[in-house]
N, C-alpha and C positions, 0 to 999 in steps of 0.2 A: 694317909692310906698306906704309904710305904712302911711307916713305923708299925702300924697295926698289923700289916701283912707279915713283917719280919718277926714281930712278937708272937703271932700265931704259929709260925713255922717253928720257932724255938719251943713253944709249948708242945707241939706235935712231937718234936724230937725228944723232949724231956719225958713225956708220958710213954713214948714208945720204948725208951730204955727201961721203963718199969713194967713193960709187958702190956701196955694198953695202946691200941691202934686207933687213931683218929683220922677222919677224912681230911686230907690236906689240900687236895687239888681244887675241890669245889668252892670252899670258902675263899681261898686265895684268888681263884679265877673270878669269883663274884666281885671281890674288892677291886681287882684290876679293871674288870669290865665297867663297874660303877664309876671308877675314877676317870676312865677314858670318856665315858658318856657324859659325865658331869662337866669335864673340861671342854668337850666339844660343844655342849649346850651353852656354857658360859661364853666361849669364844664366839659362837654364832650370834648370841644376843649382843655382845659388844660390837661385833662387826655391823650388825643391823642398826644399832643405835648410832654408830659412827656414820653409817650411810645416810640415815635420816638427818643427822646434823649437817652432813656435807650438802645434802640437797637443800636444807634451809639456808646454809651459808652461801650457796651458789646463787641464791636470789638477790644477795646483796653484793657479793664480791666476785672477782674473776676466779676461775678454777685454780690458778696457781696460788692466789692469795688464800683461798679456802683451804688448800692443802697445807699451806704454811701455818694457818691458824690451828688446824687439827694436829699438826706435828708439834707445835709449841703453843699450847692453849693458855699458858699462864698469863702471858701479856694481854691476850684478848680478854680473859675473864677479869683481870684486874682493872681493865679499862671500863668495864660495865658500870662500876660505881662512880665513874666520872674522872676525867683527867683533862688538863689543858695541853693542847697540842697546836702545832703550826700546820694549818690545813690550806689546801687549794680547793675552792668551791666553784662549781659550775652550775649555773641556772639556765635552762632553756625553756622556751614557751612558744607554742604555735600561734600564729597571728589569726585572729578572727575565728578560731575554731569553735568557741562557745556559741557565737552568733550563727555560724553556718550549721551547727549541729541541730538547731531548732527547725531547720528547713530540710533535714535529711532523715531518711529512715533510720530508726534506732539500731537495727541490726547492722546496717551498713556502717554507721558511725562507730559502733563498738569494734567491728572487724577492722576498719581502717585505722582506728586509734591503736588497737593491739598490734597491727602490723608495723605502724610507725614506732611505737614504744619498743618493740622487740629489736628493731634495727638500731635505735639509739642506745639501748642497753648493751648491745654487742660492741658498739663503738667504745663505750666507757670501759667495759671489761677488757677489751683488746689492748687498752692503754693503761691498765692497772688501777682503775678507779673503783670506787664503791658507790652503789646506788643508795642514796640516803632515803629518798621518798619520791612518789609520784603525787602531784597535785593536779588532778584532772589530766590535762594534756601536757602539763609542765613536768620537767625532770630536774631533780636536784642530785648532783653527783659530787663526791668528795674524794680527795687524795690526801694521804698523810695521817689517817686516823689510826688504824690498827698497825699498818706497816708504812714506812716511808723510805724512799730511795734518796732522800735529800730534797731540800726545797726547790733546787733547780730542776731536778728530774720530775718532781711532782707537778711543777708549773708547766713544764714542757709536755708531760703526759696529758694534762688537762687541755692544753691548746691543741695538741694533735688529735685528741678525741673530738674536740669541737670541729676541727677541719674534716675529720672523717664523717661526723654527723652531717655536715654540709653536703658532702658528696653523696651520702646515702639518701638524704632527702631529695636531692636532685634526681637520683635514679628512681626513687619511689614516685616522684611527680611524673616522670616520663611514663612509668608503668600505669599510674592512675589515669593519666591523660588518655592513654590508649584504651583503657577500660571504660572511659566516659565518666570517671569519678572526679570529684573536686580536688584541686591541687592546693598546696599550702606553702607558706613561708614561715620561718621562725626567727627568733632572736635569742642570742646566747650572751650571758655575762659571766666573766671569770675574775675572781679576786683571790688574793692570798693573805693570810693573817692568822692571829691566834684565835682559838675557839675552844669551847668546852665540849668534849665528846663523852657520851655516856648513854645509859639506858634510862630513858625519861618517860614518865607517864604515871598511870595509876596501877593499883593491884589488878584491875580488870584488863587493862590494855597498856603495854609498854612499847616503846619505839627506840631503836638504836639510832641516835641522831647527833648532830652538832648544832650548837647555838652560840651566838656571839655577833659582834659588830661586823666581822669579816664575812659572815654569812649574809647579813642584811645588805651589805654593800654589793655583793655579787648579784643579789636580786635587783637592786637599784640599777646596776649597769645593764642588766637585761632589759629593763624598762627604757633606758636611754637609747637603746638601739633604734627605737621608733623615731626618736627626735633627730638622730644623725643619719637615718636612712641606710644603716648597715645591718648585717645579721650577726656580727660578733664584735664585742667590746671587751677589752681587758684593762685592768688597772695598771698604773705605773709600777706597782710592786711586782706584778707578774711579768711585765715587759722587761724589767731589769734582770730577771732570772733566766730569760730565754737565750741570752748571749749570742744573738744573731742566728739562732737555729731556724727561725721562721721569718717571713717577710712582714714588717710592721708598717703601719701608716699612722703617724702621729695626728691626733685631732686637736684637743684643746683642754685646758683646765676647766673642770666643772665642779659645782657643789651639788651633789645629788640630794634629792628630797630627803629631809630629815637629818642632814649632816650640816656641820658648821665649818669644816675644813675642806679646802679644794684638793683635787688630785688630777693628775694628767691621765688621759685615757687614750687608748690606741685601738685601731681596728686591725684585723689580720686578713689581708687580701688573699694570701696563699702561703703555702709552705716555702716556696721559692719562686724566682722569676720564671723558671722553666715551665711552670704551670699556667702562666699568663700568656695572653695573646700579645702581639706586637703593639696593638692599640692600647691595651691595658698597661703595658710597660711604659709607653710614651706618656700616658696620662699620669701614672704614678710618679714618674720622674719630674714632670712639670709641677705636679701638686707639691712634691717635696721642696722644690725650689720656691714655690709661692709660700709654703709654710715657713721655710727658712727666712724669707724676707719679713714675714709676719713676726717671727721670733726676734728679729733684729730691729723691730719697730720701724720698718720702712713701708708705710701704708701705701704710697703711690705705686712703688714697684710690686708690692704684694697684690694690690688690686688688679694691676695689669696682668699678672700671671694667673690669678684666680679667674679672670675673665677668659683667658685662653683655656683654662681647665673647663670652664662652663661650655665653651665652644665644642670641646672634645666630648664632654659628657653632660648635656644639659640637665639630665634628671638627677645629678648627684646632689643629695640633700646637704652634705657637709660643705661643699663648695658654696652653695647658696647661703648657708649660715654665715660663712666667713665674709662673703660679699656684703651681706646685710649689716654685719657688725662693722665692717670697714666704712660703709656709708654713714652709719651712726657716729663713728669715731671722728668723722670730719667736723662735726659740731661739738663733740665731747671727746677729746683725746683720751680722757681717763678710761674710756670704755675699751681702748685698744687691747689691753691684756687683762681686763677684768674677767674672772672666771664666769662661764655661762651658768646661769642659775642664781647668781648673786642679786640680780635686779629684783627678783621676786621677794627676796629677803629684806 
């Protein structure tokens, strides 16, 4: 437009020198006006498209991560075709939600589930995670796909998100109890490992997701929370990346369903001892002593300490499992450190 306008002005000057006067202002003004309007329209369309994309990304990522993807979209777009990355995967699932939903009004179920999922998504986004998918009342979140702060920070972000989810569910239960609605418990499993990240599906329906053994193991850990009577289990791979940032409770080596190799699992009672009561701290210290004697293959001392743990907390499922195994090991010492789950195999 600038070139055309300059060329027209030159023509006006040239013909004016030969005694012919052309209208210069109207055509040049039209060109300038058309240029400004076209630029404004294009700019507005681009901003609108970027806003639509931002809204779509905000459904999967935190706002900071969405902004980073829009600023540097090349890496995100390249990953859609598929790439192998080191990810931290979180699976959470409400206990007995499906069975209870059959006895509750449909509108109340949907409203309560949406309220729960909104709170859980906020916890994930606040700690830099990506929502991979919802499976009914289950939530799958991932760290390290589009952006990673390092394996240590990703693992810590996932565990802190899980602790925040625990707190939010406690507050929701208090609110639901006052309203006369049903309260719930959940289980969370967290694992870290290599996985394939990409846009997977058919021409009619695509889904940005991760697949791989690391994902399956996180789901298995979530299922094991029922067996151990805890609400959060993490793999040894995640535990070693936390570097003392949160309080850990060692459990036992297990062989999850569908696996052939054992791994050590941990629960996370709290972020630090300051969040626990004096009774909880006393129990945890006594439990760690009992677990240490177990690790050193001292069944008599270990059983004595676990019995004291049971006196402090009779409902603790993990202590019960250890005491049962210790009783079995008296007749079969090989069971002492055999991974749980291997008997069935």
